[in-house]
C-alpha positions as CSV (number, residue, x, y, z in Angstrom):
1,M,-156.1,-81.0,-99.6
2,W,-155.8,-80.2,-95.9
3,T,-158.7,-78.6,-94.0
4,G,-158.2,-75.9,-91.4
5,A,-158.8,-78.4,-88.6
6,A,-156.3,-80.9,-90.0
7,T,-153.6,-78.1,-90.3
8,R,-154.1,-77.1,-86.7
9,L,-153.9,-80.7,-85.5
10,A,-150.7,-81.2,-87.4
11,L,-149.1,-78.0,-86.0
12,L,-150.1,-79.0,-82.4
13,C,-148.5,-82.5,-82.9
14,L,-145.3,-80.8,-84.3
15,V,-145.1,-78.4,-81.3
16,A,-145.8,-81.2,-78.8
17,T,-142.8,-83.2,-80.2
18,M,-140.4,-80.2,-80.0
19,P,-137.9,-80.3,-77.0
20,A,-138.5,-77.8,-74.3
21,P,-135.8,-75.2,-73.9
22,A,-133.5,-75.8,-71.0
23,Q,-134.1,-73.6,-67.9
24,S,-130.4,-72.5,-67.8
25,E,-130.6,-71.2,-71.4
26,A,-131.5,-67.6,-70.8
27,A,-131.5,-65.3,-73.7
28,P,-128.3,-63.3,-73.8
29,L,-128.7,-59.7,-72.7
30,V,-127.8,-57.3,-75.5
31,L,-125.5,-54.5,-74.3
32,K,-125.3,-51.1,-75.9
33,T,-122.3,-48.8,-76.0
34,V,-122.4,-45.0,-76.4
35,S,-119.9,-42.1,-76.0
36,V,-121.1,-39.0,-74.3
37,R,-119.0,-35.7,-74.4
38,V,-118.8,-33.7,-71.2
39,R,-118.5,-30.0,-71.8
40,N,-119.1,-28.2,-68.5
41,R,-118.4,-30.5,-65.6
42,S,-115.3,-32.4,-64.6
43,V,-115.2,-35.7,-66.6
44,S,-113.9,-37.6,-63.6
45,E,-116.9,-36.3,-61.5
46,V,-119.4,-37.5,-64.1
47,D,-117.5,-40.7,-64.5
48,S,-117.9,-41.4,-60.7
49,L,-121.6,-40.5,-60.9
50,L,-122.2,-43.0,-63.7
51,W,-120.5,-45.8,-61.8
52,S,-123.3,-45.4,-59.2
53,L,-125.9,-45.7,-61.9
54,T,-124.7,-48.7,-64.0
55,S,-126.3,-52.1,-63.8
56,P,-124.1,-55.1,-62.7
57,R,-123.1,-55.7,-66.3
58,G,-122.4,-52.0,-67.1
59,T,-119.0,-50.4,-67.5
60,V,-117.8,-46.8,-67.9
61,A,-114.6,-45.8,-69.6
62,F,-113.0,-42.4,-69.2
63,L,-111.8,-40.9,-72.6
64,K,-109.7,-38.0,-71.2
65,S,-108.4,-36.7,-74.6
66,R,-111.9,-36.3,-75.9
67,R,-113.5,-35.2,-72.6
68,A,-116.0,-38.0,-73.1
69,L,-117.2,-41.2,-71.4
70,R,-117.9,-44.5,-73.1
71,I,-120.8,-46.2,-71.4
72,T,-121.7,-49.9,-72.0
73,D,-124.8,-51.3,-70.4
74,V,-128.3,-52.6,-71.1
75,P,-130.2,-50.2,-73.5
76,W,-132.7,-48.9,-71.0
77,E,-130.0,-48.0,-68.5
78,I,-127.9,-46.3,-71.2
79,D,-130.8,-44.1,-72.2
80,R,-131.4,-43.1,-68.6
81,M,-127.7,-42.4,-68.0
82,V,-127.3,-40.3,-71.1
83,R,-130.3,-38.1,-70.0
84,I,-128.7,-37.7,-66.5
85,V,-125.3,-36.8,-68.0
86,R,-126.9,-34.1,-70.2
87,A,-128.8,-32.8,-67.3
88,V,-125.8,-32.5,-64.9
89,D,-123.6,-31.1,-67.7
90,E,-125.9,-28.1,-68.5
91,S,-124.5,-25.9,-65.8
92,S,-121.0,-24.4,-66.1
93,V,-121.0,-22.5,-62.8
94,P,-117.5,-23.1,-61.4
95,D,-118.3,-23.6,-57.7
96,Q,-121.0,-26.2,-58.3
97,A,-120.5,-29.9,-57.9
98,I,-122.6,-33.1,-58.2
99,W,-124.0,-34.3,-54.9
100,I,-125.8,-37.6,-54.5
101,F,-128.3,-38.5,-51.7
102,D,-128.5,-42.3,-52.0
103,H,-130.3,-45.1,-50.1
104,M,-133.4,-42.9,-49.8
105,T,-136.4,-44.3,-48.0
106,A,-138.7,-41.6,-49.4
107,R,-139.5,-41.6,-53.2
108,P,-136.8,-39.4,-54.9
109,T,-139.3,-37.9,-57.3
110,E,-141.5,-36.7,-54.5
111,T,-138.6,-35.4,-52.5
112,G,-137.2,-33.6,-55.6
113,R,-140.6,-32.0,-56.2
114,I,-140.8,-30.8,-52.5
115,L,-137.2,-29.4,-52.6
116,N,-137.9,-27.6,-55.9
117,K,-140.9,-25.8,-54.4
118,L,-138.9,-24.9,-51.3
119,F,-135.9,-23.6,-53.3
120,M,-138.1,-21.7,-55.8
121,K,-140.0,-20.0,-52.9
122,E,-137.0,-19.0,-50.8
123,R,-133.9,-17.7,-52.6
124,E,-131.1,-17.5,-50.2
125,P,-127.8,-15.7,-50.7
126,G,-124.8,-18.0,-51.1
127,V,-127.0,-21.1,-51.9
128,T,-126.7,-22.1,-55.6
129,L,-128.8,-25.0,-56.9
130,S,-129.0,-25.7,-60.6
131,K,-130.6,-29.1,-60.9
132,I,-132.4,-31.7,-58.8
133,I,-132.6,-35.0,-60.6
134,P,-134.5,-37.9,-59.0
135,V,-133.6,-41.4,-59.9
136,D,-136.3,-43.6,-58.5
137,R,-135.0,-46.9,-59.7
138,K,-131.7,-46.5,-57.8
139,K,-133.3,-44.5,-54.9
140,L,-131.0,-41.6,-55.6
141,L,-131.4,-37.8,-55.6
142,I,-128.7,-36.1,-57.6
143,I,-128.3,-32.4,-57.2
144,V,-126.0,-29.9,-59.0
145,G,-125.2,-27.1,-56.7
146,N,-122.7,-25.7,-54.3
147,E,-121.9,-27.0,-50.8
148,A,-124.3,-24.5,-49.2
149,A,-127.1,-26.0,-51.3
150,A,-126.2,-29.6,-50.2
151,R,-126.1,-28.3,-46.6
152,R,-129.5,-26.6,-47.0
153,I,-131.1,-29.8,-48.3
154,S,-129.7,-31.7,-45.4
155,Q,-131.2,-29.1,-43.0
156,L,-134.6,-29.1,-44.8
157,R,-134.7,-32.9,-44.9
158,P,-132.8,-34.3,-41.9
159,D,-134.2,-37.8,-42.8
160,L,-132.0,-38.0,-45.9
161,P,-128.6,-39.7,-45.6
162,P,-125.5,-37.6,-45.7
163,P,-124.8,-36.8,-49.4
164,L,-121.9,-38.2,-51.4
165,G,-119.8,-35.2,-52.5
166,P,-117.8,-34.6,-55.6
167,S,-115.4,-37.4,-54.8
168,L,-118.4,-39.7,-54.1
169,E,-117.3,-40.1,-50.5
170,P,-119.9,-39.4,-47.8
171,V,-119.7,-35.8,-46.7
172,E,-120.5,-34.7,-43.2
173,L,-121.8,-31.3,-43.7
174,P,-121.6,-29.0,-40.6
175,S,-125.1,-28.4,-39.1
176,R,-124.2,-24.8,-38.6
177,P,-123.1,-22.6,-41.5
178,P,-119.6,-21.1,-41.4
179,P,-119.4,-17.5,-40.1
180,G,-120.7,-15.0,-42.6
181,A,-122.8,-17.5,-44.5
182,H,-126.6,-17.0,-44.6
183,L,-128.5,-20.2,-44.7
C-alpha cells in the first residue's frame, strides 16, 4: 500500500518525465458567431461601425435580406459588439447617424461622461443627440445624433480628432454653423 508521501513522489517523477509543450503550440483561439438584427438604423452603417470594432481575427457579414449582421470574433469582443449594436439601434429618428471619434488621447468613458453632462444641461435647438457610447479598449467615442450634434461635440472638445461620419470617412465639420442654425 502506498503512503501519501510515496504517491506524491511518484507523481512528481511522472510529471518530470513528461515533455514540455513546444513554445509555438499556442492554444487555438475559439471564435464565436452570432447574428444580430438591425431594426432602426441602416444595416450598412452598422456594418461599417462593426468593422472598426472587430479584432484582427473577426469578420462581419451583411445579411441584407434579413436586415441582420453575422459577426464572428472572439467571445468577449462579440459580447461587446452586440451591446453596441443594440445601443446604436435603439433610436429610429431619421436624421441621425452614427459618428465615431477615434484615436482619442483622453479616456472615452470620461469624455462621454463630460459630454453627457454638457448636453443634458444645455438643450439647443437643432442639436439632436440620442447616444454617447464610449469604447475604451479601442479608444473610440461613438455617438448617435445629427450632424449638428457632431459639430457641437467638436466645438466643445477641440482636442478630439475629426469624427468619422456615416460613411466612416473623416468629416471636416465647418467651425461655423450654417446660416439659420443655432449652435
